[in-house]
C-alpha positions in Angstrom: 106.9 90.9 99.4 106.7 87.1 98.9 105.8 85.5 95.6 104.0 82.1 95.4 105.1 79.5 92.9 102.4 77.1 91.8 101.8 74.3 89.4 105.4 74.0 88.2 105.8 71.7 85.2 108.5 70.6 82.9 107.9 71.6 79.3 109.9 69.6 76.7 110.3 72.8 74.6 110.9 75.5 77.3 112.3 73.6 80.3 111.2 74.3 83.9 108.4 76.9 83.8 105.5 77.6 86.0 101.9 78.8 85.8 101.9 82.3 87.3 98.7 83.5 88.8 97.5 87.0 88.0 99.3 89.6 90.1 100.6 93.1 90.0 104.1 94.3 90.7 104.6 97.5 92.6 108.2 98.2 91.5 108.6 100.9 94.3 108.6 98.0 96.8 111.3 96.0 95.0 114.8 96.7 96.4 117.5 97.9 94.0 120.8 96.0 93.7 123.9 97.7 92.4 126.1 96.3 89.7 129.3 97.9 88.6 130.0 98.2 84.9 133.3 98.7 83.1 132.3 102.4 83.6 129.2 103.6 85.4 126.7 101.6 87.4 123.5 99.6 86.8 120.7 99.2 89.4 118.4 96.2 89.1 115.0 95.5 90.6 114.4 91.8 90.1 111.4 89.5 90.3 112.1 85.8 89.7 109.9 82.8 89.0 111.0 79.3 88.0 112.3 79.8 84.4 111.5 83.5 84.3 113.2 86.7 85.4 111.7 90.2 85.1 113.8 93.3 85.9 113.7 97.0 85.8 117.3 98.0 85.1 118.7 101.6 85.2 122.1 102.5 83.8 123.8 105.6 85.0 125.2 108.2 82.5 128.5 106.8 81.1 127.5 103.2 81.7 129.3 100.5 79.7 128.8 96.8 80.5 131.9 94.9 81.9 131.1 91.7 79.9 129.8 90.3 76.7 126.4 88.7 77.4 125.1 85.7 75.5 121.8 85.4 77.4 118.6 85.9 75.6 116.4 88.9 76.5 113.4 91.0 75.6 114.5 94.5 76.4 112.1 97.4 76.3 113.5 100.9 76.6 111.2 102.8 79.1 113.1 106.1 79.4 116.2 107.5 77.7 118.4 105.8 75.1 121.2 103.3 74.9 123.3 101.3 72.5 123.4 97.5 72.2 126.8 96.6 70.8 127.4 93.2 69.3 130.7 91.5 69.4 130.7 91.5 65.6 131.0 95.3 65.8 127.3 96.1 64.9 125.7 98.8 67.1 122.0 99.2 67.5 120.6 102.4 69.1 117.4 102.1 71.1 115.3 104.9 72.6 112.1 105.3 74.6 109.5 102.9 73.2 111.9 100.6 71.3 112.5 96.9 72.0 115.0 94.3 71.1 114.6 90.5 71.3 117.3 87.8 71.1 117.4 84.1 72.1 120.2 82.6 74.2 123.5 82.1 72.5 122.6 83.9 69.2 124.7 87.0 69.8 127.3 88.4 72.2 126.1 91.8 73.2 126.7 94.5 75.7 124.9 97.7 76.7 126.3 101.3 76.6 124.5 104.4 77.8 125.9 107.9 77.3 123.2 109.7 79.3 121.5 107.0 81.4 118.5 104.8 80.6 115.7 102.8 82.3 114.8 99.4 80.8 112.4 96.6 81.3 114.3 93.3 80.7 112.6 89.9 80.6 114.5 86.7 80.2 114.0 83.0 80.9 113.8 79.5 79.6 111.5 80.4 76.7 114.4 82.2 75.1 116.7 79.2 75.0 118.0 78.4 71.5 116.6 75.1 70.2 
């Protein structure tokens, strides 16, 4: 599947973004890539446009991220539950139907899933701090 980029522009506020024409995404056609955590594994299906990344991410049971992330995200829990742990020690539990939002560089966070989870994760230039 090939995605077309059109009418790219430079936005002073959001950086390099593009106008994305209406399209559907059949996630069953997007290959999964494997990423090893501190424990467990995550599988990503990724679509990228200039300044925008959309992913379906699945964490296996017992998954714990192997790094602290400072990237901004919109994370929607599609199935299951997980915890988002902040470097400050705060822990937020999210389950099916819940969402969290954070801009770049406003927290160091990592994901942990005891029983496995499926997420929709959107990130991009529009989440840059400042």
